[in-house]
C-alpha positions as CSV (number, residue, x, y, z in Angstrom):
1,M,2.9,-22.0,-4.5
2,S,-0.8,-21.2,-3.0
3,A,-2.4,-16.8,-2.3
4,A,-2.6,-18.4,1.0
5,S,1.2,-19.4,1.8
6,R,3.0,-17.7,4.4
7,L,5.9,-15.8,2.4
8,R,9.2,-14.3,3.2
9,L,8.8,-10.7,1.4
10,G,12.4,-8.8,1.1
11,I,11.8,-5.5,1.0
12,D,14.3,-2.7,0.0
13,L,13.9,0.3,2.3
14,D,15.4,3.5,0.3
15,G,13.3,4.4,-3.4
16,V,10.8,1.9,-1.4
17,V,9.7,2.6,1.9
18,A,11.8,5.4,2.5
19,D,11.6,8.8,0.4
20,F,15.1,9.1,-0.2
21,N,15.4,11.7,-2.7
22,R,12.9,14.3,-1.1
23,G,15.6,13.5,2.0
24,W,18.7,14.3,0.7
25,I,17.4,17.0,-1.7
26,D,15.2,18.9,1.2
27,L,18.4,18.7,3.4
28,Y,20.9,20.0,0.2
29,N,18.5,23.3,-0.5
30,R,18.6,24.4,2.9
31,D,22.5,23.8,3.2
32,H,23.4,25.5,-0.5
33,G,20.0,27.8,-0.7
34,T,19.4,25.5,-4.5
35,D,16.0,24.4,-5.4
36,L,16.2,21.0,-6.6
37,H,12.8,19.1,-7.1
38,P,12.5,15.0,-5.9
39,D,11.1,14.7,-9.4
40,D,14.7,15.9,-10.8
41,V,15.8,12.7,-9.9
42,V,16.3,10.5,-13.2
43,I,19.0,8.5,-13.0
44,W,20.9,6.4,-9.7
45,D,23.7,8.5,-8.9
46,A,22.1,12.0,-9.7
47,P,23.3,13.9,-6.2
48,T,26.3,13.7,-8.9
49,E,24.5,15.3,-11.6
50,L,22.5,18.0,-9.8
51,T,25.3,18.9,-7.1
52,H,27.9,20.3,-7.0
53,F,29.6,17.1,-5.7
54,E,32.2,15.6,-8.3
55,H,31.6,11.9,-7.0
56,M,29.5,9.9,-5.1
57,G,32.1,10.2,-1.8
58,E,31.4,13.8,-1.3
59,F,28.0,13.2,-1.4
60,W,28.3,10.6,1.2
61,E,30.8,12.4,3.8
62,W,28.2,15.8,3.5
63,A,25.1,13.0,4.3
64,R,27.1,11.9,7.2
65,D,26.1,14.5,9.2
66,A,23.8,16.6,7.2
67,A,20.7,16.2,9.1
68,D,21.8,18.2,12.3
69,G,24.5,15.9,13.1
70,R,23.0,13.1,12.2
71,S,23.0,10.9,8.8
72,I,20.2,12.2,6.1
73,F,18.8,8.0,6.8
74,R,17.7,9.4,9.9
75,F,14.6,11.9,9.0
76,L,13.9,10.6,5.7
77,E,9.6,10.4,5.5
78,P,8.1,7.1,4.2
79,Y,6.1,7.2,1.2
80,P,2.7,7.7,1.2
81,G,0.7,4.3,2.4
82,A,4.4,2.8,2.4
83,V,4.4,1.4,6.2
84,E,0.3,1.0,6.1
85,A,0.6,-1.5,3.1
86,L,3.5,-3.5,5.0
87,R,1.5,-3.4,8.2
88,R,-1.3,-5.0,5.8
89,L,1.1,-7.5,4.1
90,A,2.5,-8.2,7.6
91,A,-0.8,-10.0,8.5
92,R,-0.5,-12.4,5.6
93,H,3.5,-12.8,5.0
94,D,7.2,-12.4,6.9
95,I,8.5,-8.8,5.9
96,V,12.2,-8.9,5.9
97,I,14.3,-6.0,5.5
98,L,17.0,-5.3,2.9
99,T,18.8,-2.6,2.9
100,T,22.3,-1.3,2.2
101,K,23.5,1.6,3.7
102,P,27.3,3.3,4.6
103,D,28.6,2.4,8.3
104,F,27.9,5.4,9.3
105,A,24.2,4.7,8.9
106,V,23.6,2.1,10.5
107,H,22.4,3.1,14.0
108,D,19.9,5.8,11.7
109,T,18.3,3.0,10.3
110,Y,17.1,0.6,13.2
111,E,15.9,3.7,14.4
112,W,14.4,4.8,11.4
113,I,12.3,1.1,11.4
114,A,11.5,1.6,14.9
115,E,10.1,4.8,15.0
116,H,8.2,4.1,11.8
117,G,7.1,0.7,13.7
118,L,7.8,-1.1,10.8
119,P,6.2,-4.6,10.8
120,T,9.4,-6.8,10.9
121,R,11.6,-9.1,13.0
122,E,14.2,-8.9,10.9
123,V,16.8,-6.2,9.4
124,H,20.0,-7.1,7.1
125,I,22.4,-4.1,6.5
126,L,24.0,-5.5,3.4
127,D,25.6,-4.8,-0.3
128,D,24.0,-8.1,-1.3
129,K,20.7,-8.8,-0.7
130,A,21.0,-11.9,-2.5
131,R,22.8,-13.5,0.1
132,V,19.4,-13.5,2.7
133,A,17.1,-15.7,0.7
134,C,13.2,-15.1,0.5
135,D,10.2,-16.0,-1.7
136,V,9.4,-12.6,-2.7
137,Y,12.0,-9.1,-3.2
138,L,10.8,-6.0,-3.7
139,D,13.8,-3.5,-4.7
140,D,14.6,-0.4,-7.4
141,A,17.8,-0.5,-7.7
142,V,18.8,-2.0,-11.3
143,H,22.1,-3.4,-9.9
144,N,20.0,-5.3,-7.0
145,L,17.4,-6.4,-9.2
146,E,20.4,-8.2,-12.1
147,R,21.7,-9.6,-8.7
148,L,18.3,-11.2,-7.2
149,V,17.3,-12.5,-10.4
150,A,20.5,-14.1,-11.1
151,A,21.1,-15.6,-7.9
152,R,17.6,-16.2,-6.7
153,P,15.6,-18.0,-9.8
154,E,13.6,-19.7,-7.5
155,A,12.1,-16.6,-6.1
156,R,9.8,-13.4,-7.5
157,V,11.8,-10.2,-8.0
158,Y,9.4,-7.2,-8.1
159,R,11.5,-4.0,-9.5
160,Y,9.3,-1.0,-8.0
161,V,9.2,0.8,-10.9
162,R,11.3,4.6,-10.6
163,P,12.6,7.5,-13.1
164,W,16.1,6.5,-12.2
165,N,15.5,2.3,-13.1
166,R,14.7,0.5,-16.0
167,P,13.4,-2.8,-17.1
168,V,15.3,-5.6,-15.9
169,P,14.9,-9.8,-17.5
170,G,13.3,-11.4,-14.8
171,T,11.3,-9.0,-13.3
172,I,8.0,-7.8,-12.4
173,P,7.0,-4.0,-12.4
174,V,5.3,-3.1,-10.0
175,R,4.1,0.9,-9.6
176,D,2.6,1.0,-6.2
177,F,2.0,-1.1,-2.9
178,A,-1.4,-2.0,-4.3
179,E,0.0,-3.4,-7.1
180,F,2.7,-5.2,-5.3
181,A,0.3,-6.8,-2.4
182,A,-2.0,-7.8,-5.7
183,A,0.6,-9.7,-6.8
184,V,2.3,-11.2,-3.6
185,D,-1.3,-12.7,-3.1
186,G,-1.5,-13.9,-6.3
187,H,-3.8,-11.8,-8.0
188,I,-1.6,-10.6,-10.7
189,S,0.0,-12.7,-12.9
190,P,3.6,-13.2,-12.8
191,T,3.6,-10.5,-16.3
192,G,2.4,-8.3,-14.5
193,T,-0.7,-8.5,-15.5
194,R,-4.3,-8.4,-13.9
């Protein structure tokens, strides 16, 4: 693949473009009078560790309408610079959104994508992201990364480094969208070095 080739970029939303942890934490603090902070999240299922919820099912039941009758996914804030970075990448590549959501959040997710003007013509809401062929994937969930590496050996799989994930063999770590864009366009080697 030359640096000038147009690529299909499979981009995750929550934890990559949308700040899921800040969103649910702000709503939880409002509803329960707590003082949690997004930096408190250092594991994948943090809601069961940081809150009164005994299992993720209870968390999702609360999340269904915690945002004033809408799901928590409707009003998440994008990470600073994420949407702008996707717009720049879309000038050279095709942005394919790959996200996993509960059924109750599907419409809120489409509204969120439209509201923030994500530069995509293709959105997939599914559990198995490897079902969608892309040249490059960017995700923050270890289980997704492992599945993508196993199922799509021809693709480059990037791990967006977050406190709640760990290195996954076969993935390339990136710490921000600038590093990701440079890697996609061939300015960083597959080992993650410049």
